[in-house]
Structure formats: structure tokens, C-alpha cells
PyMOL commands that place a pseudoatom at each C-alpha (Angstrom):
pseudoatom trace, name=CA, resn=UNK, resi=1, chain=A, elem=C, hetatm=0, pos=[0.000, 0.000, 0.000]
pseudoatom trace, name=CA, resn=UNK, resi=2, chain=A, elem=C, hetatm=0, pos=[1.384, 3.386, -0.979]
pseudoatom trace, name=CA, resn=UNK, resi=3, chain=A, elem=C, hetatm=0, pos=[1.884, 6.118, 1.629]
pseudoatom trace, name=CA, resn=UNK, resi=4, chain=A, elem=C, hetatm=0, pos=[-1.109, 8.371, 2.288]
pseudoatom trace, name=CA, resn=UNK, resi=5, chain=A, elem=C, hetatm=0, pos=[-0.152, 12.066, 2.288]
pseudoatom trace, name=CA, resn=UNK, resi=6, chain=A, elem=C, hetatm=0, pos=[-2.612, 14.834, 3.103]
pseudoatom trace, name=CA, resn=UNK, resi=7, chain=A, elem=C, hetatm=0, pos=[-2.717, 17.584, 0.433]
pseudoatom trace, name=CA, resn=UNK, resi=8, chain=A, elem=C, hetatm=0, pos=[-1.609, 20.204, 2.986]
pseudoatom trace, name=CA, resn=UNK, resi=9, chain=A, elem=C, hetatm=0, pos=[1.558, 18.277, 3.885]
pseudoatom trace, name=CA, resn=UNK, resi=10, chain=A, elem=C, hetatm=0, pos=[4.902, 19.081, 2.229]
pseudoatom trace, name=CA, resn=UNK, resi=11, chain=A, elem=C, hetatm=0, pos=[7.082, 16.116, 1.310]
pseudoatom trace, name=CA, resn=UNK, resi=12, chain=A, elem=C, hetatm=0, pos=[10.317, 17.186, -0.365]
pseudoatom trace, name=CA, resn=UNK, resi=13, chain=A, elem=C, hetatm=0, pos=[11.554, 15.206, -3.330]
pseudoatom trace, name=CA, resn=UNK, resi=14, chain=A, elem=C, hetatm=0, pos=[13.953, 12.491, -2.229]
pseudoatom trace, name=CA, resn=UNK, resi=15, chain=A, elem=C, hetatm=0, pos=[12.319, 11.622, 1.090]
pseudoatom trace, name=CA, resn=UNK, resi=16, chain=A, elem=C, hetatm=0, pos=[12.006, 7.870, 1.583]
pseudoatom trace, name=CA, resn=UNK, resi=17, chain=A, elem=C, hetatm=0, pos=[8.619, 6.853, 2.984]
pseudoatom trace, name=CA, resn=UNK, resi=18, chain=A, elem=C, hetatm=0, pos=[7.532, 3.263, 3.547]
pseudoatom trace, name=CA, resn=UNK, resi=19, chain=A, elem=C, hetatm=0, pos=[4.355, 1.569, 2.446]
pseudoatom trace, name=CA, resn=UNK, resi=20, chain=A, elem=C, hetatm=0, pos=[1.248, 2.205, 4.509]
pseudoatom trace, name=CA, resn=UNK, resi=21, chain=A, elem=C, hetatm=0, pos=[2.615, 5.344, 6.201]
pseudoatom trace, name=CA, resn=UNK, resi=22, chain=A, elem=C, hetatm=0, pos=[0.180, 8.201, 6.770]
pseudoatom trace, name=CA, resn=UNK, resi=23, chain=A, elem=C, hetatm=0, pos=[1.205, 11.846, 6.857]
pseudoatom trace, name=CA, resn=UNK, resi=24, chain=A, elem=C, hetatm=0, pos=[-1.428, 14.255, 8.092]
pseudoatom trace, name=CA, resn=UNK, resi=25, chain=A, elem=C, hetatm=0, pos=[-2.182, 17.975, 7.831]
pseudoatom trace, name=CA, resn=UNK, resi=26, chain=A, elem=C, hetatm=0, pos=[0.541, 20.658, 7.603]
pseudoatom trace, name=CA, resn=UNK, resi=27, chain=A, elem=C, hetatm=0, pos=[3.496, 18.338, 8.206]
pseudoatom trace, name=CA, resn=UNK, resi=28, chain=A, elem=C, hetatm=0, pos=[6.861, 18.807, 6.473]
pseudoatom trace, name=CA, resn=UNK, resi=29, chain=A, elem=C, hetatm=0, pos=[9.130, 15.910, 5.538]
pseudoatom trace, name=CA, resn=UNK, resi=30, chain=A, elem=C, hetatm=0, pos=[12.579, 16.983, 4.285]
pseudoatom trace, name=CA, resn=UNK, resi=31, chain=A, elem=C, hetatm=0, pos=[14.331, 15.447, 1.288]
pseudoatom trace, name=CA, resn=UNK, resi=32, chain=A, elem=C, hetatm=0, pos=[16.788, 13.275, 3.203]
pseudoatom trace, name=CA, resn=UNK, resi=33, chain=A, elem=C, hetatm=0, pos=[14.351, 11.921, 5.788]
pseudoatom trace, name=CA, resn=UNK, resi=34, chain=A, elem=C, hetatm=0, pos=[13.893, 8.158, 6.098]
pseudoatom trace, name=CA, resn=UNK, resi=35, chain=A, elem=C, hetatm=0, pos=[10.514, 6.922, 7.338]
pseudoatom trace, name=CA, resn=UNK, resi=36, chain=A, elem=C, hetatm=0, pos=[9.568, 3.266, 7.598]
pseudoatom trace, name=CA, resn=UNK, resi=37, chain=A, elem=C, hetatm=0, pos=[6.391, 1.319, 6.944]
pseudoatom trace, name=CA, resn=UNK, resi=38, chain=A, elem=C, hetatm=0, pos=[3.000, 1.853, 8.605]
pseudoatom trace, name=CA, resn=UNK, resi=39, chain=A, elem=C, hetatm=0, pos=[4.052, 5.009, 10.431]
pseudoatom trace, name=CA, resn=UNK, resi=40, chain=A, elem=C, hetatm=0, pos=[1.510, 7.602, 11.546]
pseudoatom trace, name=CA, resn=UNK, resi=41, chain=A, elem=C, hetatm=0, pos=[2.753, 11.198, 11.251]
pseudoatom trace, name=CA, resn=UNK, resi=42, chain=A, elem=C, hetatm=0, pos=[0.325, 13.595, 12.957]
pseudoatom trace, name=CA, resn=UNK, resi=43, chain=A, elem=C, hetatm=0, pos=[-0.488, 17.215, 12.242]
pseudoatom trace, name=CA, resn=UNK, resi=44, chain=A, elem=C, hetatm=0, pos=[2.241, 19.859, 12.146]
pseudoatom trace, name=CA, resn=UNK, resi=45, chain=A, elem=C, hetatm=0, pos=[5.143, 17.390, 12.386]
pseudoatom trace, name=CA, resn=UNK, resi=46, chain=A, elem=C, hetatm=0, pos=[8.612, 18.233, 11.020]
pseudoatom trace, name=CA, resn=UNK, resi=47, chain=A, elem=C, hetatm=0, pos=[11.101, 15.538, 10.008]
pseudoatom trace, name=CA, resn=UNK, resi=48, chain=A, elem=C, hetatm=0, pos=[14.589, 16.787, 9.132]
pseudoatom trace, name=CA, resn=UNK, resi=49, chain=A, elem=C, hetatm=0, pos=[17.008, 15.644, 6.422]
pseudoatom trace, name=CA, resn=UNK, resi=50, chain=A, elem=C, hetatm=0, pos=[19.161, 13.530, 8.724]
pseudoatom trace, name=CA, resn=UNK, resi=51, chain=A, elem=C, hetatm=0, pos=[16.348, 12.049, 10.812]
pseudoatom trace, name=CA, resn=UNK, resi=52, chain=A, elem=C, hetatm=0, pos=[15.339, 8.391, 10.652]
pseudoatom trace, name=CA, resn=UNK, resi=53, chain=A, elem=C, hetatm=0, pos=[12.059, 6.789, 11.752]
pseudoatom trace, name=CA, resn=UNK, resi=54, chain=A, elem=C, hetatm=0, pos=[11.542, 3.016, 11.835]
pseudoatom trace, name=CA, resn=UNK, resi=55, chain=A, elem=C, hetatm=0, pos=[8.470, 0.919, 11.072]
pseudoatom trace, name=CA, resn=UNK, resi=56, chain=A, elem=C, hetatm=0, pos=[5.165, 1.114, 12.968]
pseudoatom trace, name=CA, resn=UNK, resi=57, chain=A, elem=C, hetatm=0, pos=[5.975, 4.352, 14.814]
pseudoatom trace, name=CA, resn=UNK, resi=58, chain=A, elem=C, hetatm=0, pos=[3.329, 6.856, 15.900]
pseudoatom trace, name=CA, resn=UNK, resi=59, chain=A, elem=C, hetatm=0, pos=[4.303, 10.526, 15.922]
pseudoatom trace, name=CA, resn=UNK, resi=60, chain=A, elem=C, hetatm=0, pos=[1.551, 12.681, 17.379]
pseudoatom trace, name=CA, resn=UNK, resi=61, chain=A, elem=C, hetatm=0, pos=[0.853, 16.351, 16.648]
pseudoatom trace, name=CA, resn=UNK, resi=62, chain=A, elem=C, hetatm=0, pos=[3.444, 19.151, 16.919]
pseudoatom trace, name=CA, resn=UNK, resi=63, chain=A, elem=C, hetatm=0, pos=[6.620, 17.046, 17.103]
pseudoatom trace, name=CA, resn=UNK, resi=64, chain=A, elem=C, hetatm=0, pos=[9.855, 18.100, 15.358]
pseudoatom trace, name=CA, resn=UNK, resi=65, chain=A, elem=C, hetatm=0, pos=[12.335, 15.302, 14.685]
pseudoatom trace, name=CA, resn=UNK, resi=66, chain=A, elem=C, hetatm=0, pos=[15.601, 17.041, 13.947]
pseudoatom trace, name=CA, resn=UNK, resi=67, chain=A, elem=C, hetatm=0, pos=[18.875, 15.981, 12.332]
pseudoatom trace, name=CA, resn=UNK, resi=68, chain=A, elem=C, hetatm=0, pos=[20.759, 13.270, 14.264]
pseudoatom trace, name=CA, resn=UNK, resi=69, chain=A, elem=C, hetatm=0, pos=[17.577, 11.848, 15.834]
pseudoatom trace, name=CA, resn=UNK, resi=70, chain=A, elem=C, hetatm=0, pos=[16.822, 8.172, 15.170]
pseudoatom trace, name=CA, resn=UNK, resi=71, chain=A, elem=C, hetatm=0, pos=[13.651, 6.359, 16.191]
pseudoatom trace, name=CA, resn=UNK, resi=72, chain=A, elem=C, hetatm=0, pos=[13.716, 2.579, 15.907]
pseudoatom trace, name=CA, resn=UNK, resi=73, chain=A, elem=C, hetatm=0, pos=[10.596, 0.489, 15.190]
pseudoatom trace, name=CA, resn=UNK, resi=74, chain=A, elem=C, hetatm=0, pos=[7.415, 0.840, 17.276]
pseudoatom trace, name=CA, resn=UNK, resi=75, chain=A, elem=C, hetatm=0, pos=[8.317, 4.123, 18.975]
pseudoatom trace, name=CA, resn=UNK, resi=76, chain=A, elem=C, hetatm=0, pos=[5.471, 6.323, 20.239]
pseudoatom trace, name=CA, resn=UNK, resi=77, chain=A, elem=C, hetatm=0, pos=[5.952, 10.107, 20.478]
pseudoatom trace, name=CA, resn=UNK, resi=78, chain=A, elem=C, hetatm=0, pos=[3.113, 11.883, 22.272]
pseudoatom trace, name=CA, resn=UNK, resi=79, chain=A, elem=C, hetatm=0, pos=[1.882, 15.351, 21.368]
pseudoatom trace, name=CA, resn=UNK, resi=80, chain=A, elem=C, hetatm=0, pos=[4.515, 18.106, 21.480]
pseudoatom trace, name=CA, resn=UNK, resi=81, chain=A, elem=C, hetatm=0, pos=[7.473, 15.890, 22.377]
pseudoatom trace, name=CA, resn=UNK, resi=82, chain=A, elem=C, hetatm=0, pos=[10.648, 17.990, 22.059]
pseudoatom trace, name=CA, resn=UNK, resi=83, chain=A, elem=C, hetatm=0, pos=[13.944, 16.771, 20.600]
pseudoatom trace, name=CA, resn=UNK, resi=84, chain=A, elem=C, hetatm=0, pos=[17.163, 18.782, 20.418]
pseudoatom trace, name=CA, resn=UNK, resi=85, chain=A, elem=C, hetatm=0, pos=[20.437, 18.215, 18.585]
pseudoatom trace, name=CA, resn=UNK, resi=86, chain=A, elem=C, hetatm=0, pos=[22.804, 20.900, 19.926]
pseudoatom trace, name=CA, resn=UNK, resi=87, chain=A, elem=C, hetatm=0, pos=[23.708, 20.779, 23.613]
pseudoatom trace, name=CA, resn=UNK, resi=88, chain=A, elem=C, hetatm=0, pos=[24.728, 24.428, 24.107]
pseudoatom trace, name=CA, resn=UNK, resi=89, chain=A, elem=C, hetatm=0, pos=[23.079, 26.467, 21.327]
pseudoatom trace, name=CA, resn=UNK, resi=90, chain=A, elem=C, hetatm=0, pos=[23.760, 30.150, 20.699]
pseudoatom trace, name=CA, resn=UNK, resi=91, chain=A, elem=C, hetatm=0, pos=[22.034, 32.135, 17.959]
pseudoatom trace, name=CA, resn=UNK, resi=92, chain=A, elem=C, hetatm=0, pos=[25.282, 33.813, 16.928]
pseudoatom trace, name=CA, resn=UNK, resi=93, chain=A, elem=C, hetatm=0, pos=[27.438, 30.634, 16.807]
pseudoatom trace, name=CA, resn=UNK, resi=94, chain=A, elem=C, hetatm=0, pos=[27.109, 27.994, 14.073]
pseudoatom trace, name=CA, resn=UNK, resi=95, chain=A, elem=C, hetatm=0, pos=[27.213, 24.512, 15.641]
pseudoatom trace, name=CA, resn=UNK, resi=96, chain=A, elem=C, hetatm=0, pos=[25.860, 22.234, 12.922]
pseudoatom trace, name=CA, resn=UNK, resi=97, chain=A, elem=C, hetatm=0, pos=[29.061, 20.197, 13.134]
pseudoatom trace, name=CA, resn=UNK, resi=98, chain=A, elem=C, hetatm=0, pos=[28.423, 19.574, 16.846]
pseudoatom trace, name=CA, resn=UNK, resi=99, chain=A, elem=C, hetatm=0, pos=[25.131, 17.698, 16.652]
pseudoatom trace, name=CA, resn=UNK, resi=100, chain=A, elem=C, hetatm=0, pos=[24.837, 15.025, 19.332]
pseudoatom trace, name=CA, resn=UNK, resi=101, chain=A, elem=C, hetatm=0, pos=[22.973, 11.928, 18.131]
pseudoatom trace, name=CA, resn=UNK, resi=102, chain=A, elem=C, hetatm=0, pos=[19.830, 10.830, 19.945]
pseudoatom trace, name=CA, resn=UNK, resi=103, chain=A, elem=C, hetatm=0, pos=[18.602, 7.239, 19.701]
pseudoatom trace, name=CA, resn=UNK, resi=104, chain=A, elem=C, hetatm=0, pos=[15.177, 6.010, 20.793]
pseudoatom trace, name=CA, resn=UNK, resi=105, chain=A, elem=C, hetatm=0, pos=[15.214, 2.227, 20.840]
pseudoatom trace, name=CA, resn=UNK, resi=106, chain=A, elem=C, hetatm=0, pos=[12.489, -0.165, 19.734]
pseudoatom trace, name=CA, resn=UNK, resi=107, chain=A, elem=C, hetatm=0, pos=[9.114, 0.056, 21.449]
pseudoatom trace, name=CA, resn=UNK, resi=108, chain=A, elem=C, hetatm=0, pos=[9.856, 3.074, 23.666]
pseudoatom trace, name=CA, resn=UNK, resi=109, chain=A, elem=C, hetatm=0, pos=[7.172, 5.607, 24.572]
pseudoatom trace, name=CA, resn=UNK, resi=110, chain=A, elem=C, hetatm=0, pos=[7.791, 9.346, 24.971]
pseudoatom trace, name=CA, resn=UNK, resi=111, chain=A, elem=C, hetatm=0, pos=[4.895, 11.008, 26.774]
pseudoatom trace, name=CA, resn=UNK, resi=112, chain=A, elem=C, hetatm=0, pos=[3.249, 14.288, 25.806]
pseudoatom trace, name=CA, resn=UNK, resi=113, chain=A, elem=C, hetatm=0, pos=[5.413, 17.399, 26.261]
pseudoatom trace, name=CA, resn=UNK, resi=114, chain=A, elem=C, hetatm=0, pos=[8.476, 15.399, 27.310]
pseudoatom trace, name=CA, resn=UNK, resi=115, chain=A, elem=C, hetatm=0, pos=[11.858, 16.839, 26.340]
pseudoatom trace, name=CA, resn=UNK, resi=116, chain=A, elem=C, hetatm=0, pos=[14.756, 14.679, 25.163]
pseudoatom trace, name=CA, resn=UNK, resi=117, chain=A, elem=C, hetatm=0, pos=[18.089, 16.486, 25.514]
pseudoatom trace, name=CA, resn=UNK, resi=118, chain=A, elem=C, hetatm=0, pos=[20.417, 15.518, 22.675]
pseudoatom trace, name=CA, resn=UNK, resi=119, chain=A, elem=C, hetatm=0, pos=[23.099, 12.874, 23.018]
pseudoatom trace, name=CA, resn=UNK, resi=120, chain=A, elem=C, hetatm=0, pos=[21.092, 10.290, 24.959]
pseudoatom trace, name=CA, resn=UNK, resi=121, chain=A, elem=C, hetatm=0, pos=[19.776, 6.809, 24.253]
pseudoatom trace, name=CA, resn=UNK, resi=122, chain=A, elem=C, hetatm=0, pos=[16.266, 5.839, 25.354]
pseudoatom trace, name=CA, resn=UNK, resi=123, chain=A, elem=C, hetatm=0, pos=[16.249, 2.084, 25.964]
pseudoatom trace, name=CA, resn=UNK, resi=124, chain=A, elem=C, hetatm=0, pos=[13.993, -0.444, 24.298]
pseudoatom trace, name=CA, resn=UNK, resi=125, chain=A, elem=C, hetatm=0, pos=[10.530, -0.575, 25.829]
pseudoatom trace, name=CA, resn=UNK, resi=126, chain=A, elem=C, hetatm=0, pos=[11.228, 2.377, 28.128]
pseudoatom trace, name=CA, resn=UNK, resi=127, chain=A, elem=C, hetatm=0, pos=[8.412, 4.746, 29.098]
pseudoatom trace, name=CA, resn=UNK, resi=128, chain=A, elem=C, hetatm=0, pos=[9.042, 8.489, 29.586]
pseudoatom trace, name=CA, resn=UNK, resi=129, chain=A, elem=C, hetatm=0, pos=[6.169, 10.167, 31.408]
pseudoatom trace, name=CA, resn=UNK, resi=130, chain=A, elem=C, hetatm=0, pos=[4.409, 13.322, 30.244]
pseudoatom trace, name=CA, resn=UNK, resi=131, chain=A, elem=C, hetatm=0, pos=[6.429, 16.488, 30.801]
pseudoatom trace, name=CA, resn=UNK, resi=132, chain=A, elem=C, hetatm=0, pos=[9.634, 14.695, 31.839]
pseudoatom trace, name=CA, resn=UNK, resi=133, chain=A, elem=C, hetatm=0, pos=[13.039, 16.088, 30.830]
pseudoatom trace, name=CA, resn=UNK, resi=134, chain=A, elem=C, hetatm=0, pos=[15.513, 13.359, 29.887]
pseudoatom trace, name=CA, resn=UNK, resi=135, chain=A, elem=C, hetatm=0, pos=[19.169, 14.437, 30.062]
pseudoatom trace, name=CA, resn=UNK, resi=136, chain=A, elem=C, hetatm=0, pos=[20.915, 11.056, 30.463]
pseudoatom trace, name=CA, resn=UNK, resi=137, chain=A, elem=C, hetatm=0, pos=[20.633, 7.538, 29.070]
pseudoatom trace, name=CA, resn=UNK, resi=138, chain=A, elem=C, hetatm=0, pos=[17.519, 5.543, 29.955]
pseudoatom trace, name=CA, resn=UNK, resi=139, chain=A, elem=C, hetatm=0, pos=[17.721, 1.750, 30.543]
pseudoatom trace, name=CA, resn=UNK, resi=140, chain=A, elem=C, hetatm=0, pos=[15.561, -0.744, 28.669]
pseudoatom trace, name=CA, resn=UNK, resi=141, chain=A, elem=C, hetatm=0, pos=[12.048, -0.961, 30.182]
pseudoatom trace, name=CA, resn=UNK, resi=142, chain=A, elem=C, hetatm=0, pos=[12.664, 1.903, 32.621]
pseudoatom trace, name=CA, resn=UNK, resi=143, chain=A, elem=C, hetatm=0, pos=[9.741, 4.057, 33.759]
pseudoatom trace, name=CA, resn=UNK, resi=144, chain=A, elem=C, hetatm=0, pos=[10.928, 7.678, 33.926]
pseudoatom trace, name=CA, resn=UNK, resi=145, chain=A, elem=C, hetatm=0, pos=[9.201, 10.784, 35.318]
pseudoatom trace, name=CA, resn=UNK, resi=146, chain=A, elem=C, hetatm=0, pos=[10.071, 14.282, 36.495]
pseudoatom trace, name=CA, resn=UNK, resi=147, chain=A, elem=C, hetatm=0, pos=[12.462, 17.172, 35.822]
pseudoatom trace, name=CA, resn=UNK, resi=148, chain=A, elem=C, hetatm=0, pos=[15.121, 16.016, 35.392]
pseudoatom trace, name=CA, resn=UNK, resi=149, chain=A, elem=C, hetatm=0, pos=[13.746, 12.568, 34.671]
pseudoatom trace, name=CA, resn=UNK, resi=150, chain=A, elem=C, hetatm=0, pos=[14.393, 9.877, 37.258]
pseudoatom trace, name=CA, resn=UNK, resi=151, chain=A, elem=C, hetatm=0, pos=[13.551, 6.213, 37.201]
pseudoatom trace, name=CA, resn=UNK, resi=152, chain=A, elem=C, hetatm=0, pos=[10.653, 5.160, 39.423]
pseudoatom trace, name=CA, resn=UNK, resi=153, chain=A, elem=C, hetatm=0, pos=[10.104, 1.620, 38.197]
pseudoatom trace, name=CA, resn=UNK, resi=154, chain=A, elem=C, hetatm=0, pos=[10.023, -0.868, 35.344]
pseudoatom trace, name=CA, resn=UNK, resi=155, chain=A, elem=C, hetatm=0, pos=[7.460, -1.387, 32.609]
pseudoatom trace, name=CA, resn=UNK, resi=156, chain=A, elem=C, hetatm=0, pos=[6.594, -4.249, 30.259]
pseudoatom trace, name=CA, resn=UNK, resi=157, chain=A, elem=C, hetatm=0, pos=[6.456, -4.060, 26.480]
pseudoatom trace, name=CA, resn=UNK, resi=158, chain=A, elem=C, hetatm=0, pos=[2.677, -4.089, 26.845]
pseudoatom trace, name=CA, resn=UNK, resi=159, chain=A, elem=C, hetatm=0, pos=[2.822, -0.952, 29.006]
pseudoatom trace, name=CA, resn=UNK, resi=160, chain=A, elem=C, hetatm=0, pos=[2.150, -2.486, 32.428]
pseudoatom trace, name=CA, resn=UNK, resi=161, chain=A, elem=C, hetatm=0, pos=[4.193, -1.424, 35.460]
pseudoatom trace, name=CA, resn=UNK, resi=162, chain=A, elem=C, hetatm=0, pos=[6.121, -4.378, 36.878]
pseudoatom trace, name=CA, resn=UNK, resi=163, chain=A, elem=C, hetatm=0, pos=[6.417, -5.059, 40.658]
pseudoatom trace, name=CA, resn=UNK, resi=164, chain=A, elem=C, hetatm=0, pos=[10.212, -5.087, 40.854]
pseudoatom trace, name=CA, resn=UNK, resi=165, chain=A, elem=C, hetatm=0, pos=[12.758, -2.971, 42.772]
pseudoatom trace, name=CA, resn=UNK, resi=166, chain=A, elem=C, hetatm=0, pos=[14.934, -0.498, 40.877]
pseudoatom trace, name=CA, resn=UNK, resi=167, chain=A, elem=C, hetatm=0, pos=[17.969, -2.732, 41.441]
pseudoatom trace, name=CA, resn=UNK, resi=168, chain=A, elem=C, hetatm=0, pos=[18.672, -6.211, 42.732]
pseudoatom trace, name=CA, resn=UNK, resi=169, chain=A, elem=C, hetatm=0, pos=[17.486, -9.650, 41.728]
pseudoatom trace, name=CA, resn=UNK, resi=170, chain=A, elem=C, hetatm=0, pos=[13.993, -10.725, 40.834]
pseudoatom trace, name=CA, resn=UNK, resi=171, chain=A, elem=C, hetatm=0, pos=[11.560, -11.786, 38.181]
pseudoatom trace, name=CA, resn=UNK, resi=172, chain=A, elem=C, hetatm=0, pos=[7.921, -11.259, 37.354]
pseudoatom trace, name=CA, resn=UNK, resi=173, chain=A, elem=C, hetatm=0, pos=[5.434, -11.660, 34.546]
pseudoatom trace, name=CA, resn=UNK, resi=174, chain=A, elem=C, hetatm=0, pos=[3.465, -9.004, 32.710]
pseudoatom trace, name=CA, resn=UNK, resi=175, chain=A, elem=C, hetatm=0, pos=[-0.068, -9.182, 34.138]
pseudoatom trace, name=CA, resn=UNK, resi=176, chain=A, elem=C, hetatm=0, pos=[-1.579, -8.803, 30.674]
pseudoatom trace, name=CA, resn=UNK, resi=177, chain=A, elem=C, hetatm=0, pos=[0.496, -11.181, 28.568]
pseudoatom trace, name=CA, resn=UNK, resi=178, chain=A, elem=C, hetatm=0, pos=[2.363, -13.444, 30.992]
pseudoatom trace, name=CA, resn=UNK, resi=179, chain=A, elem=C, hetatm=0, pos=[5.722, -12.518, 29.452]
pseudoatom trace, name=CA, resn=UNK, resi=180, chain=A, elem=C, hetatm=0, pos=[8.620, -13.144, 31.858]
pseudoatom trace, name=CA, resn=UNK, resi=181, chain=A, elem=C, hetatm=0, pos=[10.940, -10.274, 32.895]
pseudoatom trace, name=CA, resn=UNK, resi=182, chain=A, elem=C, hetatm=0, pos=[14.126, -10.884, 34.875]
pseudoatom trace, name=CA, resn=UNK, resi=183, chain=A, elem=C, hetatm=0, pos=[15.978, -8.227, 36.895]
pseudoatom trace, name=CA, resn=UNK, resi=184, chain=A, elem=C, hetatm=0, pos=[19.722, -8.676, 37.326]
pseudoatom trace, name=CA, resn=UNK, resi=185, chain=A, elem=C, hetatm=0, pos=[21.365, -5.751, 39.134]
pseudoatom trace, name=CA, resn=UNK, resi=186, chain=A, elem=C, hetatm=0, pos=[20.004, -2.684, 37.404]
pseudoatom trace, name=CA, resn=UNK, resi=187, chain=A, elem=C, hetatm=0, pos=[19.201, -4.397, 34.092]
pseudoatom trace, name=CA, resn=UNK, resi=188, chain=A, elem=C, hetatm=0, pos=[15.786, -5.791, 33.142]
pseudoatom trace, name=CA, resn=UNK, resi=189, chain=A, elem=C, hetatm=0, pos=[15.448, -8.250, 30.275]
pseudoatom trace, name=CA, resn=UNK, resi=190, chain=A, elem=C, hetatm=0, pos=[12.577, -10.135, 28.750]
pseudoatom trace, name=CA, resn=UNK, resi=191, chain=A, elem=C, hetatm=0, pos=[13.204, -13.864, 28.611]
pseudoatom trace, name=CA, resn=UNK, resi=192, chain=A, elem=C, hetatm=0, pos=[10.581, -15.244, 26.260]
pseudoatom trace, name=CA, resn=UNK, resi=193, chain=A, elem=C, hetatm=0, pos=[10.180, -13.988, 22.752]
pseudoatom trace, name=CA, resn=UNK, resi=194, chain=A, elem=C, hetatm=0, pos=[9.222, -10.805, 20.941]
pseudoatom trace, name=CA, resn=UNK, resi=195, chain=A, elem=C, hetatm=0, pos=[7.707, -7.625, 22.314]
pseudoatom trace, name=CA, resn=UNK, resi=196, chain=A, elem=C, hetatm=0, pos=[4.263, -7.734, 23.953]
pseudoatom trace, name=CA, resn=UNK, resi=197, chain=A, elem=C, hetatm=0, pos=[1.393, -6.572, 21.820]
pseudoatom trace, name=CA, resn=UNK, resi=198, chain=A, elem=C, hetatm=0, pos=[3.427, -5.161, 18.938]
pseudoatom trace, name=CA, resn=UNK, resi=199, chain=A, elem=C, hetatm=0, pos=[2.326, -5.265, 15.320]
pseudoatom trace, name=CA, resn=UNK, resi=200, chain=A, elem=C, hetatm=0, pos=[-1.263, -6.035, 16.107]
pseudoatom trace, name=CA, resn=UNK, resi=201, chain=A, elem=C, hetatm=0, pos=[-3.598, -5.178, 13.266]
pseudoatom trace, name=CA, resn=UNK, resi=202, chain=A, elem=C, hetatm=0, pos=[-4.918, -1.638, 13.505]
pseudoatom trace, name=CA, resn=UNK, resi=203, chain=A, elem=C, hetatm=0, pos=[-8.132, -0.062, 12.451]
pseudoatom trace, name=CA, resn=UNK, resi=204, chain=A, elem=C, hetatm=0, pos=[-7.223, 2.818, 10.111]
pseudoatom trace, name=CA, resn=UNK, resi=205, chain=A, elem=C, hetatm=0, pos=[-8.989, 5.249, 12.429]
pseudoatom trace, name=CA, resn=UNK, resi=206, chain=A, elem=C, hetatm=0, pos=[-6.499, 4.429, 15.187]
pseudoatom trace, name=CA, resn=UNK, resi=207, chain=A, elem=C, hetatm=0, pos=[-3.660, 6.024, 13.234]
pseudoatom trace, name=CA, resn=UNK, resi=208, chain=A, elem=C, hetatm=0, pos=[-5.317, 9.432, 12.836]
pseudoatom trace, name=CA, resn=UNK, resi=209, chain=A, elem=C, hetatm=0, pos=[-3.933, 12.146, 15.135]
for i in range(1, 209): cmd.bond("trace and resi %d" % i, "trace and resi %d" % (i + 1))
show_as sticks, trace
zoom trace
């Protein structure tokens, strides 16, 4: 299925957009952008030349994905998520050669109005709460809130908080899917198969911003 692009959106020649992707009102996709399959791009979204978006991502309204930002598959960006790419910007100093790369790993969620300071990695399956400011790396499956963001727990791929300490030894199962998660020190891993609940069939209405 070809991408669906609203007439008000601007997609520069050369942009690579996967099958089934939907781009909604007033968005701008630059020529060098790479967008995967079955992605939902909401209203008033900007995707820069050196930005990359994987398959099955959802980008809600008013998000700008700048150069040096990479989103892996199944990433969710809530409304008005903020990315940056220069750590110490000044209007009178050109720093395009100082971009710090930002990586959001597979299945992570960035809540509405959260800010991701450049140069960090958001771990696979992590969940950043609404309004949080992330200025350091986030572990896989970590639940992060606050300014600056701090870890308050662990979360499954399905989006269920897991009853485990922040560090130590333990294991538990997602209450929705039964998937097993094992804590070893300050690292949480899933032990049995692919991500919970990903790539389920979607009603087309679910992808509209």
C-alpha cells in the first residue's frame, strides 16, 4: 500500500517513505528523511534531512524530529514531544558540526510534552512520562518521570508497570500477557520472545492524530 499524504503536507523530493505510512495535515518531511512502513505522522510534524524513523511508529501532533535523531521500530511520540540536537546552542554561533545523536530504541514511549536532551539513548521498551526532561541515558524498560527525569520503576512491552525494585534480583510476569521479565542488578530483560502486543492489526482510524 502506498503512503497516504494529506494535500496540505509538504514532502520534499527524495524523502524515503515506507508503504502504509500516513502523513497528516501541515506536516513537512525533508528530502533526506527516512521513514519506515505503517508510520503515523500527525499534524504539524517536522522531520529533518538527517532524521530516521523506523516501522510502525506513531508521531503525534506538533513534534519536530531534527537531524541526528533516530527512532527505531514501534516508537510512540506523544503530542509536542521535544527533541534537540545541539547541547549548548547560541544564535550567533554555528554549531551544525556539533550535533549530538539521539537514539530512541524499539518500542519506547515518549509522553506528551516530554523533552529529550540531545546525546542520549532511550532504551527499548522504556516509558518516559508526560512532561519529563531526559538528560541522560535511559535503561531498557525503565519508567521515567520528572524534571530532570528519574527512574521510578520498570514497565513491560505491553505498558504495564512491573512489581520489581529499581535494582537487585527478581523476576515477574506481565499481568496482561504473561511474558517473563528478569531483573539482574540494574538491568531488566525479557526472557521469552518478541515484544508484547506489537504489530497487532490496527483499524485505520487508530492512526489518525
